[in-house]
Structure formats: structure tokens, C-alpha cells
C-alpha positions in Angstrom: 0.0 0.0 0.0 1.3 3.4 -0.8 0.3 6.7 0.8 -2.3 8.8 -1.0 0.0 11.7 -1.8 -2.4 13.5 -4.1 -5.2 13.6 -1.4 -2.7 15.0 1.2 -1.3 17.5 -1.3 -4.8 18.7 -2.3 -5.9 19.1 1.3 -2.8 20.9 2.3 -3.0 23.2 -0.7 -6.6 24.1 0.1 -6.0 24.7 3.8 -2.8 26.8 3.2 -4.5 28.9 0.4 -7.4 29.7 2.8 -4.8 31.3 5.1 -3.5 33.4 2.2 -0.3 31.6 2.2 1.4 29.3 -0.5 2.3 25.7 -0.2 6.0 25.8 -1.1 6.6 22.1 -0.7 5.1 18.9 0.7 7.4 15.9 1.3 6.2 12.5 2.4 9.0 10.3 3.6 9.5 7.3 5.9 7.7 4.0 5.6 4.0 3.2 5.0 3.8 2.1 8.6 5.4 5.4 10.0 5.1 8.1 7.4 6.4 11.6 8.0 4.6 14.4 6.2 6.5 17.7 5.9 4.6 20.8 4.8 6.4 24.0 4.0 4.4 27.2 3.7 5.3 30.8 3.0 3.7 34.0 1.7 3.7 37.7 1.4 3.9 38.0 5.2 5.9 36.1 7.7 4.6 32.7 8.7 3.9 32.6 12.4 4.0 29.6 14.8 0.2 30.0 15.1 -0.1 29.8 11.3 1.8 26.5 11.4 -0.2 25.1 14.4 -3.5 26.0 12.7 -2.5 24.4 9.4 -1.3 21.3 11.2 -4.5 21.0 13.3 -6.7 21.4 10.2 -4.7 19.0 8.1 -4.7 16.4 10.9 -8.5 16.7 11.0 -8.8 16.2 7.2 -6.5 13.2 7.4 -8.6 11.7 10.2 -12.1 12.6 8.8 -11.3 11.4 5.3 -9.4 8.4 6.6 -6.4 9.2 4.3 -3.9 7.6 6.7 -4.6 4.8 9.1 -2.3 4.4 12.1 0.6 6.5 13.2 2.2 9.3 11.2 4.1 12.5 12.0 3.0 15.9 10.5 5.5 18.8 10.5 4.4 22.2 9.3 6.9 25.0 9.0 8.2 27.8 6.8 10.9 26.7 4.4 13.8 28.4 6.2 16.5 30.7 4.8 18.5 27.9 3.1 15.6 27.1 0.7 15.3 29.0 -2.6 12.3 31.2 -3.1 9.8 29.6 -5.5 7.0 32.1 -5.8 6.8 35.8 -6.6 4.7 36.4 -3.6 7.7 35.4 -1.4 9.9 38.3 -2.6 8.4 41.6 -1.3 9.1 40.8 2.4 12.8 40.3 1.4 13.3 43.8 -0.1 16.7 45.2 1.0 18.1 41.8 1.6 21.0 40.3 -0.3 20.4 37.5 -2.7 22.2 34.9 -4.8 20.3 34.8 -8.0 20.8 32.5 -11.0 18.7 33.5 -14.0 18.4 33.3 -17.8 19.4 36.1 -20.0 18.7 35.1 -23.6 20.4 31.7 -24.1 22.9 32.4 -21.2 22.7 31.5 -17.6 23.9 34.3 -15.4 24.5 34.5 -11.6 24.6 37.6 -9.4 24.9 38.5 -5.8 22.8 41.6 -5.2 20.3 43.4 -3.0 16.7 43.2 -3.8 15.6 46.8 -4.3 12.0 46.4 -5.5 9.3 44.1 -6.9 7.7 45.8 -9.9 4.8 43.6 -11.1 6.4 40.5 -12.4 9.9 42.0 -12.4 12.5 42.0 -9.6 14.9 44.9 -9.4 18.3 44.0 -7.9 21.2 46.4 -7.2 24.8 45.7 -6.7 27.1 48.2 -8.5 24.4 48.6 -11.1 20.6 48.0 -11.2 19.4 44.9 -13.0 15.7 44.2 -13.7 15.0 40.4 -13.9 11.6 39.1 -15.0 10.5 36.5 -12.4 9.9 34.0 -15.2 13.6 34.1 -16.0 14.8 33.2 -12.5 16.2 29.7 -12.1 17.1 30.0 -8.4 17.0 32.8 -5.9 18.3 32.4 -2.3 18.3 35.0 0.5 21.8 35.3 1.9 22.3 35.6 5.6 23.8 38.8 6.9 25.5 39.0 10.2 26.2 42.7 10.2 
């Protein structure tokens, strides 16, 4: 028997969307007898511990009510953490003035920069290092916030 990943994914997506957040990732690992479900959420605003607890409570209820998983399982709900690349445009505005490592397409070339996010203008991201560079979100391959200890 395999776990009903699609049912869990759909339930998590619905619950997270109702909170005006985005489902960044959902990972199911472990065994069929002891699965671990990891739900990563983010959004335009910071994700609070209360957000995670509420999502966890609601998802546990759906799993029980719809009998998606029988027996023991572990459910972890959290924000993705700073080591994870940003996947959605909605994640960027709260990181304005932070430094990023960005890999993006420019024509047929792949470029990489380290620069500060200056603004989000519609579907475009304005970064600044020595010069300003406007990158369409659709051209971004990977964007990570860099930790600053200053």
C-alpha cells in the first residue's frame, strides 16, 4: 500500500490557500507504517508559529475525517527556512533590501549575481549591486536570500 500523496497534497493546498499563504513544498518520507509528512508554507507576510499550528490542526482533521492515513504518522508544518530557494513571486516583497544569490536566464545564457533586492515591480524584480538589474520573475532559475551577520 502506498500513501495517498495526491489527497494530502490537495488538502494541504486548500488549507494553506485559505490562510492566504502558499504551499511551497510537501514531502512524504519514511515508511508506509510510519510516514512523515513535511509541509512547507510561505507567503507575502511572515509565517507565524500560530499559522503552522492552525494548518497542522486542520490538516490532521482532514486526514482523520477522510481516513487518508490509518495508524501512526508525523506531520510537521513550517516555513521553508532561509536555506531554501524562493519559488513564488509572492515570497519576494518581504525580502526587499536583503542580499540574494540569483541564478537567471538572459537570452540563451545563464547568469549569476549576488545583489540586494531593491524592489518588486509587477512580475519583475529589481536587484542592485554596482548597477541595477531588472530580472523578470519568469527568468529566475534559483534565488536564495543570503544571511547577513552585520
